[in-house]
N, CA, C and O atoms as a Tripos MOL2 file, in Angstrom:
@<TRIPOS>MOLECULE
protein
  260   259    65     0     0
PROTEIN
NO_CHARGES

@<TRIPOS>ATOM
      1 N           3.6440   25.4220   15.5070 N.3       1 MET1
      2 CA          2.3940   24.9580   14.2400 C.3       1 MET1
      3 C           3.3510   23.5400   13.4390 C.2       1 MET1
      4 O           4.4600   23.8630   13.0130 O.2       1 MET1
      5 N           3.0060   22.3210   13.2860 N.am      2 PRO2
      6 CA          3.4940   21.2920   12.8320 C.3       2 PRO2
      7 C           3.5670   21.9140   11.3920 C.2       2 PRO2
      8 O           2.9460   22.8700   10.9280 O.2       2 PRO2
      9 N           4.8690   20.7760   10.6010 N.am      3 LYS3
     10 CA          5.1300   20.9180    9.3090 C.3       3 LYS3
     11 C           4.1790   20.6160    8.3770 C.2       3 LYS3
     12 O           3.7980   19.4510    8.4850 O.2       3 LYS3
     13 N           3.7080   21.1720    7.5880 N.am      4 MET4
     14 CA          2.3360   19.9050    6.7770 C.3       4 MET4
     15 C           3.5920   18.7390    5.6950 C.2       4 MET4
     16 O           4.7060   18.6250    5.1840 O.2       4 MET4
     17 N           2.8660   18.4110    5.8310 N.am      5 ARG5
     18 CA          3.6550   16.7280    5.2700 C.3       5 ARG5
     19 C           2.5370   16.6120    3.8100 C.2       5 ARG5
     20 O           1.3530   16.9460    3.7900 O.2       5 ARG5
     21 N           3.4380   15.9770    2.5470 N.am      6 THR6
     22 CA          2.7780   15.5520    1.9360 C.3       6 THR6
     23 C           2.4680   14.2520    1.8820 C.2       6 THR6
     24 O           2.9340   13.5090    2.7460 O.2       6 THR6
     25 N           1.6980   13.7790    0.9460 N.am      7 ASN7
     26 CA          1.1260   13.0010    1.0010 C.3       7 ASN7
     27 C           1.3230   11.5280    0.5590 C.2       7 ASN7
     28 O           0.7790   11.1540   -0.4800 O.2       7 ASN7
     29 N           2.4070   10.2960    1.6220 N.am      8 SER8
     30 CA          3.0250    9.7470    1.3370 C.3       8 SER8
     31 C           2.4850    8.8390    0.2320 C.2       8 SER8
     32 O           3.2300    8.6550   -0.7310 O.2       8 SER8
     33 N           0.9380    8.0750    0.2480 N.am      9 GLY9
     34 CA          0.2680    7.3060   -1.0750 C.3       9 GLY9
     35 C           0.4510    8.1940   -2.2610 C.2       9 GLY9
     36 O           0.4640    7.5860   -3.3300 O.2       9 GLY9
     37 N           0.6040    9.5530   -2.3280 N.am     10 ALA10
     38 CA          0.2300    9.8070   -3.7010 C.3      10 ALA10
     39 C           1.3660   10.5390   -3.9460 C.2      10 ALA10
     40 O           1.0510   11.4930   -4.6570 O.2      10 ALA10
     41 N           2.9940   10.5410   -3.5930 N.am     11 LYS11
     42 CA          4.1060   10.7830   -3.9260 C.3      11 LYS11
     43 C           4.6390    9.8170   -4.5600 C.2      11 LYS11
     44 O           5.2780    9.9660   -5.6020 O.2      11 LYS11
     45 N           4.3790    8.4800   -3.8640 N.am     12 LYS12
     46 CA          4.6690    6.9700   -4.7870 C.3      12 LYS12
     47 C           4.1060    6.7990   -6.1620 C.2      12 LYS12
     48 O           4.7090    6.2430   -7.0800 O.2      12 LYS12
     49 N           2.5500    7.4700   -6.2640 N.am     13 ARG13
     50 CA          1.8390    7.1290   -7.2330 C.3      13 ARG13
     51 C           2.5300    8.2220   -8.3620 C.2      13 ARG13
     52 O           3.2390    7.7510   -9.2520 O.2      13 ARG13
     53 N           2.2850    9.7460   -8.2860 N.am     14 PHE14
     54 CA          2.2610   10.5730   -8.9940 C.3      14 PHE14
     55 C           3.8400   10.8010   -8.8880 C.2      14 PHE14
     56 O           4.6170   10.4150   -8.0160 O.2      14 PHE14
     57 N           4.1850   11.9080  -10.6000 N.am     15 ALA15
     58 CA          5.2990   12.5870  -10.8120 C.3      15 ALA15
     59 C           5.4360   13.5900  -11.4080 C.2      15 ALA15
     60 O           5.0330   13.3400  -12.5440 O.2      15 ALA15
     61 N           5.8240   14.8030  -11.3520 N.am     16 LEU16
     62 CA          5.5140   15.8750  -11.8600 C.3      16 LEU16
     63 C           6.1640   15.6790  -12.6620 C.2      16 LEU16
     64 O           7.0450   14.8360  -12.4900 O.2      16 LEU16
     65 N           6.0270   16.4850  -14.1570 N.am     17 THR17
     66 CA          6.6210   16.4660  -15.3100 C.3      17 THR17
     67 C           8.0690   17.6600  -15.4640 C.2      17 THR17
     68 O           8.6640   18.1400  -14.4990 O.2      17 THR17
     69 N           8.3130   17.8740  -16.6060 N.am     18 GLY18
     70 CA          9.2230   19.1270  -16.3390 C.3      18 GLY18
     71 C           8.5400   20.5370  -16.7890 C.2      18 GLY18
     72 O           9.2070   21.5380  -16.5260 O.2      18 GLY18
     73 N           7.2130   20.7410  -17.4750 N.am     19 THR19
     74 CA          6.3920   21.2470  -17.8130 C.3      19 THR19
     75 C           5.2460   22.0710  -16.4200 C.2      19 THR19
     76 O           4.7650   23.1960  -16.2820 O.2      19 THR19
     77 N           5.2080   20.9170  -15.6990 N.am     20 GLY20
     78 CA          4.8110   20.8910  -14.6560 C.3      20 GLY20
     79 C           3.1690   19.7520  -14.8320 C.2      20 GLY20
     80 O           2.0360   20.0510  -14.4550 O.2      20 GLY20
     81 N           3.4610   18.9220  -15.2760 N.am     21 LYS21
     82 CA          2.4480   18.2270  -15.7860 C.3      21 LYS21
     83 C           1.9300   17.3500  -14.8600 C.2      21 LYS21
     84 O           2.3510   17.8380  -13.8120 O.2      21 LYS21
     85 N           1.3070   16.3980  -14.5670 N.am     22 ILE22
     86 CA          1.3740   15.4260  -13.2640 C.3      22 ILE22
     87 C           1.1670   13.8540  -14.2270 C.2      22 ILE22
     88 O           0.1920   13.7040  -14.9630 O.2      22 ILE22
     89 N           2.2140   12.8150  -14.0690 N.am     23 LYS23
     90 CA          1.9910   11.6540  -14.2700 C.3      23 LYS23
     91 C           2.0550   10.6070  -13.9270 C.2      23 LYS23
     92 O           2.7860   10.4700  -12.9460 O.2      23 LYS23
     93 N           1.4310    9.3890  -14.4330 N.am     24 ARG24
     94 CA          0.4500    9.0890  -13.2200 C.3      24 ARG24
     95 C           0.9360    7.5910  -14.3690 C.2      24 ARG24
     96 O           1.5860    7.6740  -15.4110 O.2      24 ARG24
     97 N           0.3710    6.3410  -13.7410 N.am     25 LYS25
     98 CA          0.5720    5.2590  -14.4750 C.3      25 LYS25
     99 C          -0.7970    4.4550  -14.5900 C.2      25 LYS25
    100 O          -1.6770    4.5740  -13.7380 O.2      25 LYS25
    101 N          -0.9090    3.6800  -15.6320 N.am     26 HIS26
    102 CA         -2.0430    2.9920  -15.9140 C.3      26 HIS26
    103 C          -2.5520    1.6480  -14.8500 C.2      26 HIS26
    104 O          -1.8250    0.7930  -14.3440 O.2      26 HIS26
    105 N          -3.8410    1.7870  -14.7420 N.am     27 ALA27
    106 CA         -4.4800    0.9050  -13.8200 C.3      27 ALA27
    107 C          -4.0930   -1.1710  -13.8150 C.2      27 ALA27
    108 O          -2.9570   -1.5360  -13.5110 O.2      27 ALA27
    109 N          -4.8480   -1.9010  -14.0650 N.am     28 TYR28
    110 CA         -5.0210   -3.1080  -14.0820 C.3      28 TYR28
    111 C          -3.2380   -4.0900  -14.7730 C.2      28 TYR28
    112 O          -2.9890   -5.0920  -15.4450 O.2      28 TYR28
    113 N          -2.7580   -3.4270  -14.3430 N.am     29 LYS29
    114 CA         -1.5120   -3.7380  -14.5850 C.3      29 LYS29
    115 C          -0.4080   -4.9970  -14.0380 C.2      29 LYS29
    116 O           0.6010   -5.5300  -14.4990 O.2      29 LYS29
    117 N          -1.2660   -5.1290  -12.7320 N.am     30 SER30
    118 CA         -0.8100   -5.7020  -11.7820 C.3      30 SER30
    119 C          -1.0680   -7.0430  -11.2490 C.2      30 SER30
    120 O          -0.3200   -7.4620  -10.3650 O.2      30 SER30
    121 N          -2.0360   -7.7690  -11.6770 N.am     31 HIS31
    122 CA         -2.1810   -9.1690  -11.4530 C.3      31 HIS31
    123 C          -3.1220   -9.6670  -12.7530 C.2      31 HIS31
    124 O          -3.6610   -8.9450  -13.5930 O.2      31 HIS31
    125 N          -3.1430  -10.8400  -12.6700 N.am     32 ILE32
    126 CA         -4.4770  -11.5000  -13.2800 C.3      32 ILE32
    127 C          -3.8310  -11.0350  -14.9810 C.2      32 ILE32
    128 O          -4.4570  -10.5940  -15.9450 O.2      32 ILE32
    129 N          -2.7390  -11.2690  -14.8680 N.am     33 LEU33
    130 CA         -1.9510  -10.7570  -16.3450 C.3      33 LEU33
    131 C          -2.1930  -12.0560  -18.1060 C.2      33 LEU33
    132 O          -1.9700  -11.7630  -19.2800 O.2      33 LEU33
    133 N          -2.6100  -13.1550  -17.6220 N.am     34 THR34
    134 CA         -2.7250  -14.0870  -17.9180 C.3      34 THR34
    135 C          -4.2420  -13.8880  -19.0130 C.2      34 THR34
    136 O          -4.3860  -14.5190  -20.0610 O.2      34 THR34
    137 N          -4.8590  -13.2690  -18.6760 N.am     35 LYS35
    138 CA         -6.3600  -13.2650  -19.9210 C.3      35 LYS35
    139 C          -6.1190  -11.8050  -20.5560 C.2      35 LYS35
    140 O          -6.4580  -11.2880  -21.6200 O.2      35 LYS35
    141 N          -5.6560  -11.5290  -19.8520 N.am     36 LYS36
    142 CA         -5.0910   -9.6650  -20.8550 C.3      36 LYS36
    143 C          -3.9040  -10.0060  -22.1470 C.2      36 LYS36
    144 O          -2.9990  -10.8050  -21.9080 O.2      36 LYS36
    145 N          -4.0190   -9.2260  -23.7110 N.am     37 THR37
    146 CA         -3.5460   -9.7110  -24.6560 C.3      37 THR37
    147 C          -2.4600   -8.9820  -24.5760 C.2      37 THR37
    148 O          -2.3280   -8.1580  -23.6710 O.2      37 THR37
    149 N          -1.5010   -9.1890  -25.5410 N.am     38 LYS38
    150 CA          0.0860   -8.5920  -25.3140 C.3      38 LYS38
    151 C          -0.3150   -7.0650  -25.3440 C.2      38 LYS38
    152 O           0.1570   -6.2040  -24.6010 O.2      38 LYS38
    153 N          -1.4780   -6.8290  -26.5490 N.am     39 LYS39
    154 CA         -1.4150   -5.6150  -26.6310 C.3      39 LYS39
    155 C          -1.9750   -4.6110  -25.6760 C.2      39 LYS39
    156 O          -1.7370   -3.4110  -25.5390 O.2      39 LYS39
    157 N          -2.6430   -5.2850  -25.1600 N.am     40 GLN40
    158 CA         -3.1690   -4.4520  -23.5650 C.3      40 GLN40
    159 C          -2.3350   -4.1590  -22.5680 C.2      40 GLN40
    160 O          -2.1380   -3.0910  -21.9890 O.2      40 GLN40
    161 N          -1.7880   -5.3880  -22.4040 N.am     41 LYS41
    162 CA         -0.5430   -5.1000  -21.5080 C.3      41 LYS41
    163 C           0.3820   -4.0600  -21.8290 C.2      41 LYS41
    164 O           0.6220   -3.2040  -20.9780 O.2      41 LYS41
    165 N           0.8930   -4.0280  -22.8680 N.am     42 ARG42
    166 CA          1.9980   -3.0880  -23.6400 C.3      42 ARG42
    167 C           1.3700   -1.6720  -23.3500 C.2      42 ARG42
    168 O           1.8550   -0.8030  -22.6260 O.2      42 ARG42
    169 N           0.1880   -1.6170  -24.0660 N.am     43 ARG43
    170 CA         -0.4290   -0.0790  -23.7590 C.3      43 ARG43
    171 C          -0.5210    0.3550  -22.0900 C.2      43 ARG43
    172 O          -0.2830    1.4980  -21.7020 O.2      43 ARG43
    173 N          -0.9370   -0.8540  -21.1250 N.am     44 LEU44
    174 CA         -0.7010   -0.6030  -19.7990 C.3      44 LEU44
    175 C           0.7190    0.0980  -19.3130 C.2      44 LEU44
    176 O           0.7900    0.8860  -18.3700 O.2      44 LEU44
    177 N           1.6490   -0.2580  -19.9910 N.am     45 THR45
    178 CA          2.7110    0.0440  -19.3750 C.3      45 THR45
    179 C           3.3730    0.8910  -19.4060 C.2      45 THR45
    180 O           4.3980    0.8930  -18.7250 O.2      45 THR45
    181 N           2.9560    2.1710  -20.3970 N.am     46 HIS46
    182 CA          3.1600    3.4560  -20.5550 C.3      46 HIS46
    183 C           2.9170    4.5830  -19.7130 C.2      46 HIS46
    184 O           1.8140    4.5430  -19.1680 O.2      46 HIS46
    185 N           3.7270    5.7250  -19.4080 N.am     47 PHE47
    186 CA          2.3610    6.8370  -18.4500 C.3      47 PHE47
    187 C           1.7970    7.3760  -19.5610 C.2      47 PHE47
    188 O           2.0430    7.4080  -20.7670 O.2      47 PHE47
    189 N           0.8380    7.8570  -18.6950 N.am     48 SER48
    190 CA          0.0130    8.8450  -19.2020 C.3      48 SER48
    191 C          -0.2890   10.7310  -18.2210 C.2      48 SER48
    192 O           0.0410   10.9630  -17.0580 O.2      48 SER48
    193 N          -0.8640   11.5680  -19.0340 N.am     49 ILE49
    194 CA         -0.9000   12.7370  -18.1050 C.3      49 ILE49
    195 C          -2.3020   12.4990  -17.3190 C.2      49 ILE49
    196 O          -3.3580   12.0210  -17.7350 O.2      49 ILE49
    197 N          -1.9430   13.0010  -16.0320 N.am     50 LEU50
    198 CA         -3.1990   13.0620  -15.3090 C.3      50 LEU50
    199 C          -4.2450   14.1150  -15.7420 C.2      50 LEU50
    200 O          -4.0190   15.2110  -16.2550 O.2      50 LEU50
    201 N          -5.6360   13.4640  -15.3790 N.am     51 ASP51
    202 CA         -6.5560   14.3870  -16.5560 C.3      51 ASP51
    203 C          -7.1060   15.6210  -15.5730 C.2      51 ASP51
    204 O          -7.2970   15.3860  -14.3800 O.2      51 ASP51
    205 N          -7.3660   17.0340  -16.1690 N.am     52 ARG52
    206 CA         -7.7610   17.7560  -15.6010 C.3      52 ARG52
    207 C          -8.5580   17.9290  -14.4910 C.2      52 ARG52
    208 O          -8.0510   18.4690  -13.5070 O.2      52 ARG52
    209 N          -9.5060   17.6370  -14.4650 N.am     53 SER53
    210 CA        -10.5900   17.5810  -13.6760 C.3      53 SER53
    211 C          -9.7200   16.8210  -11.9470 C.2      53 SER53
    212 O         -10.1430   17.0310  -10.8100 O.2      53 SER53
    213 N          -8.7060   16.1240  -12.2520 N.am     54 ASP54
    214 CA         -8.2840   15.4750  -10.9840 C.3      54 ASP54
    215 C          -6.7960   16.6400  -10.6650 C.2      54 ASP54
    216 O          -6.1990   16.5890   -9.5900 O.2      54 ASP54
    217 N          -6.5840   17.1510  -11.2510 N.am     55 VAL55
    218 CA         -5.3410   17.8440  -11.2080 C.3      55 VAL55
    219 C          -5.1270   18.7560   -9.7900 C.2      55 VAL55
    220 O          -4.0210   18.9970   -9.3090 O.2      55 VAL55
    221 N          -6.1940   19.1300   -9.3250 N.am     56 ASN56
    222 CA         -6.1930   19.9050   -8.1450 C.3      56 ASN56
    223 C          -6.4700   19.2080   -7.2990 C.2      56 ASN56
    224 O          -6.4240   19.8270   -6.2360 O.2      56 ASN56
    225 N          -6.8490   17.8440   -7.1320 N.am     57 ASN57
    226 CA         -6.9010   17.3100   -5.6120 C.3      57 ASN57
    227 C          -5.3610   16.8440   -5.6950 C.2      57 ASN57
    228 O          -4.7300   17.0510   -4.6590 O.2      57 ASN57
    229 N          -4.6410   16.2420   -6.7680 N.am     58 VAL58
    230 CA         -3.4840   15.9430   -6.6290 C.3      58 VAL58
    231 C          -2.5900   16.6250   -6.2490 C.2      58 VAL58
    232 O          -1.8950   16.2260   -5.3140 O.2      58 VAL58
    233 N          -2.2990   18.0820   -6.9750 N.am     59 LYS59
    234 CA         -1.9220   19.0430   -6.0280 C.3      59 LYS59
    235 C          -1.3620   19.2300   -5.2230 C.2      59 LYS59
    236 O          -0.2000   19.5720   -5.0020 O.2      59 LYS59
    237 N          -2.6310   18.8880   -4.4130 N.am     60 ARG60
    238 CA         -3.2510   19.4010   -2.3130 C.3      60 ARG60
    239 C          -2.6890   18.1560   -1.8520 C.2      60 ARG60
    240 O          -2.5080   17.9880   -0.6460 O.2      60 ARG60
    241 N          -2.3900   17.2540   -2.7080 N.am     61 LEU61
    242 CA         -2.0420   16.1200   -2.0070 C.3      61 LEU61
    243 C          -0.5340   15.8870   -1.6520 C.2      61 LEU61
    244 O           0.0140   15.3210   -0.7070 O.2      61 LEU61
    245 N          -0.0120   16.6200   -2.9070 N.am     62 LEU62
    246 CA          1.9210   16.4160   -3.1080 C.3      62 LEU62
    247 C           2.0540   18.2900   -2.5190 C.2      62 LEU62
    248 O           3.1700   18.8080   -2.4930 O.2      62 LEU62
    249 N           1.3050   18.7730   -2.2670 N.am     63 ARG63
    250 CA          1.4840   20.3600   -1.5780 C.3      63 ARG63
    251 C           2.3730   21.2020   -3.1180 C.2      63 ARG63
    252 O           3.4110   21.8540   -2.9990 O.2      63 ARG63
    253 N           1.8780   21.0380   -4.0300 N.am     64 VAL64
    254 CA          2.9860   21.2570   -5.0000 C.3      64 VAL64
    255 C           2.0010   22.8130   -5.6120 C.2      64 VAL64
    256 O           0.8670   22.4780   -5.9540 O.2      64 VAL64
    257 N           2.2350   24.1320   -5.7540 N.am     65 LYS65
    258 CA          1.5420   25.4130   -5.9240 C.3      65 LYS65
    259 C           1.3720   25.5580   -7.4950 C.2      65 LYS65
    260 O           0.8150   26.5490   -7.9670 O.2      65 LYS65
@<TRIPOS>BOND
     1     1     2 1
     2     2     3 1
     3     3     4 2
     4     3     5 am
     5     5     6 1
     6     6     7 1
     7     7     8 2
     8     7     9 am
     9     9    10 1
    10    10    11 1
    11    11    12 2
    12    11    13 am
    13    13    14 1
    14    14    15 1
    15    15    16 2
    16    15    17 am
    17    17    18 1
    18    18    19 1
    19    19    20 2
    20    19    21 am
    21    21    22 1
    22    22    23 1
    23    23    24 2
    24    23    25 am
    25    25    26 1
    26    26    27 1
    27    27    28 2
    28    27    29 am
    29    29    30 1
    30    30    31 1
    31    31    32 2
    32    31    33 am
    33    33    34 1
    34    34    35 1
    35    35    36 2
    36    35    37 am
    37    37    38 1
    38    38    39 1
    39    39    40 2
    40    39    41 am
    41    41    42 1
    42    42    43 1
    43    43    44 2
    44    43    45 am
    45    45    46 1
    46    46    47 1
    47    47    48 2
    48    47    49 am
    49    49    50 1
    50    50    51 1
    51    51    52 2
    52    51    53 am
    53    53    54 1
    54    54    55 1
    55    55    56 2
    56    55    57 am
    57    57    58 1
    58    58    59 1
    59    59    60 2
    60    59    61 am
    61    61    62 1
    62    62    63 1
    63    63    64 2
    64    63    65 am
    65    65    66 1
    66    66    67 1
    67    67    68 2
    68    67    69 am
    69    69    70 1
    70    70    71 1
    71    71    72 2
    72    71    73 am
    73    73    74 1
    74    74    75 1
    75    75    76 2
    76    75    77 am
    77    77    78 1
    78    78    79 1
    79    79    80 2
    80    79    81 am
    81    81    82 1
    82    82    83 1
    83    83    84 2
    84    83    85 am
    85    85    86 1
    86    86    87 1
    87    87    88 2
    88    87    89 am
    89    89    90 1
    90    90    91 1
    91    91    92 2
    92    91    93 am
    93    93    94 1
    94    94    95 1
    95    95    96 2
    96    95    97 am
    97    97    98 1
    98    98    99 1
    99    99   100 2
   100    99   101 am
   101   101   102 1
   102   102   103 1
   103   103   104 2
   104   103   105 am
   105   105   106 1
   106   106   107 1
   107   107   108 2
   108   107   109 am
   109   109   110 1
   110   110   111 1
   111   111   112 2
   112   111   113 am
   113   113   114 1
   114   114   115 1
   115   115   116 2
   116   115   117 am
   117   117   118 1
   118   118   119 1
   119   119   120 2
   120   119   121 am
   121   121   122 1
   122   122   123 1
   123   123   124 2
   124   123   125 am
   125   125   126 1
   126   126   127 1
   127   127   128 2
   128   127   129 am
   129   129   130 1
   130   130   131 1
   131   131   132 2
   132   131   133 am
   133   133   134 1
   134   134   135 1
   135   135   136 2
   136   135   137 am
   137   137   138 1
   138   138   139 1
   139   139   140 2
   140   139   141 am
   141   141   142 1
   142   142   143 1
   143   143   144 2
   144   143   145 am
   145   145   146 1
   146   146   147 1
   147   147   148 2
   148   147   149 am
   149   149   150 1
   150   150   151 1
   151   151   152 2
   152   151   153 am
   153   153   154 1
   154   154   155 1
   155   155   156 2
   156   155   157 am
   157   157   158 1
   158   158   159 1
   159   159   160 2
   160   159   161 am
   161   161   162 1
   162   162   163 1
   163   163   164 2
   164   163   165 am
   165   165   166 1
   166   166   167 1
   167   167   168 2
   168   167   169 am
   169   169   170 1
   170   170   171 1
   171   171   172 2
   172   171   173 am
   173   173   174 1
   174   174   175 1
   175   175   176 2
   176   175   177 am
   177   177   178 1
   178   178   179 1
   179   179   180 2
   180   179   181 am
   181   181   182 1
   182   182   183 1
   183   183   184 2
   184   183   185 am
   185   185   186 1
   186   186   187 1
   187   187   188 2
   188   187   189 am
   189   189   190 1
   190   190   191 1
   191   191   192 2
   192   191   193 am
   193   193   194 1
   194   194   195 1
   195   195   196 2
   196   195   197 am
   197   197   198 1
   198   198   199 1
   199   199   200 2
   200   199   201 am
   201   201   202 1
   202   202   203 1
   203   203   204 2
   204   203   205 am
   205   205   206 1
   206   206   207 1
   207   207   208 2
   208   207   209 am
   209   209   210 1
   210   210   211 1
   211   211   212 2
   212   211   213 am
   213   213   214 1
   214   214   215 1
   215   215   216 2
   216   215   217 am
   217   217   218 1
   218   218   219 1
   219   219   220 2
   220   219   221 am
   221   221   222 1
   222   222   223 1
   223   223   224 2
   224   223   225 am
   225   225   226 1
   226   226   227 1
   227   227   228 2
   228   227   229 am
   229   229   230 1
   230   230   231 1
   231   231   232 2
   232   231   233 am
   233   233   234 1
   234   234   235 1
   235   235   236 2
   236   235   237 am
   237   237   238 1
   238   238   239 1
   239   239   240 2
   240   239   241 am
   241   241   242 1
   242   242   243 1
   243   243   244 2
   244   243   245 am
   245   245   246 1
   246   246   247 1
   247   247   248 2
   248   247   249 am
   249   249   250 1
   250   250   251 1
   251   251   252 2
   252   251   253 am
   253   253   254 1
   254   254   255 1
   255   255   256 2
   256   255   257 am
   257   257   258 1
   258   258   259 1
   259   259   260 2
@<TRIPOS>SUBSTRUCTURE
     1 MET1         2 RESIDUE 1 A MET
     2 PRO2         6 RESIDUE 1 A PRO
     3 LYS3        10 RESIDUE 1 A LYS
     4 MET4        14 RESIDUE 1 A MET
     5 ARG5        18 RESIDUE 1 A ARG
     6 THR6        22 RESIDUE 1 A THR
     7 ASN7        26 RESIDUE 1 A ASN
     8 SER8        30 RESIDUE 1 A SER
     9 GLY9        34 RESIDUE 1 A GLY
    10 ALA10       38 RESIDUE 1 A ALA
    11 LYS11       42 RESIDUE 1 A LYS
    12 LYS12       46 RESIDUE 1 A LYS
    13 ARG13       50 RESIDUE 1 A ARG
    14 PHE14       54 RESIDUE 1 A PHE
    15 ALA15       58 RESIDUE 1 A ALA
    16 LEU16       62 RESIDUE 1 A LEU
    17 THR17       66 RESIDUE 1 A THR
    18 GLY18       70 RESIDUE 1 A GLY
    19 THR19       74 RESIDUE 1 A THR
    20 GLY20       78 RESIDUE 1 A GLY
    21 LYS21       82 RESIDUE 1 A LYS
    22 ILE22       86 RESIDUE 1 A ILE
    23 LYS23       90 RESIDUE 1 A LYS
    24 ARG24       94 RESIDUE 1 A ARG
    25 LYS25       98 RESIDUE 1 A LYS
    26 HIS26      102 RESIDUE 1 A HIS
    27 ALA27      106 RESIDUE 1 A ALA
    28 TYR28      110 RESIDUE 1 A TYR
    29 LYS29      114 RESIDUE 1 A LYS
    30 SER30      118 RESIDUE 1 A SER
    31 HIS31      122 RESIDUE 1 A HIS
    32 ILE32      126 RESIDUE 1 A ILE
    33 LEU33      130 RESIDUE 1 A LEU
    34 THR34      134 RESIDUE 1 A THR
    35 LYS35      138 RESIDUE 1 A LYS
    36 LYS36      142 RESIDUE 1 A LYS
    37 THR37      146 RESIDUE 1 A THR
    38 LYS38      150 RESIDUE 1 A LYS
    39 LYS39      154 RESIDUE 1 A LYS
    40 GLN40      158 RESIDUE 1 A GLN
    41 LYS41      162 RESIDUE 1 A LYS
    42 ARG42      166 RESIDUE 1 A ARG
    43 ARG43      170 RESIDUE 1 A ARG
    44 LEU44      174 RESIDUE 1 A LEU
    45 THR45      178 RESIDUE 1 A THR
    46 HIS46      182 RESIDUE 1 A HIS
    47 PHE47      186 RESIDUE 1 A PHE
    48 SER48      190 RESIDUE 1 A SER
    49 ILE49      194 RESIDUE 1 A ILE
    50 LEU50      198 RESIDUE 1 A LEU
    51 ASP51      202 RESIDUE 1 A ASP
    52 ARG52      206 RESIDUE 1 A ARG
    53 SER53      210 RESIDUE 1 A SER
    54 ASP54      214 RESIDUE 1 A ASP
    55 VAL55      218 RESIDUE 1 A VAL
    56 ASN56      222 RESIDUE 1 A ASN
    57 ASN57      226 RESIDUE 1 A ASN
    58 VAL58      230 RESIDUE 1 A VAL
    59 LYS59      234 RESIDUE 1 A LYS
    60 ARG60      238 RESIDUE 1 A ARG
    61 LEU61      242 RESIDUE 1 A LEU
    62 LEU62      246 RESIDUE 1 A LEU
    63 ARG63      250 RESIDUE 1 A ARG
    64 VAL64      254 RESIDUE 1 A VAL
    65 LYS65      258 RESIDUE 1 A LYS
């Protein structure tokens, strides 16, 4: 039987914290930054915790128990 593979897109986008929560980056920070305010860009820089409704889907992709 073949090995179970971690979804390579998910492992680039998400990270586990020490307590087992899943960190994610904010969207809308990659391009067309000239029309966004400094405050908006600064807020998008920080990580946030993944919403509870998405945790099971991401854990399945990351093969986390």
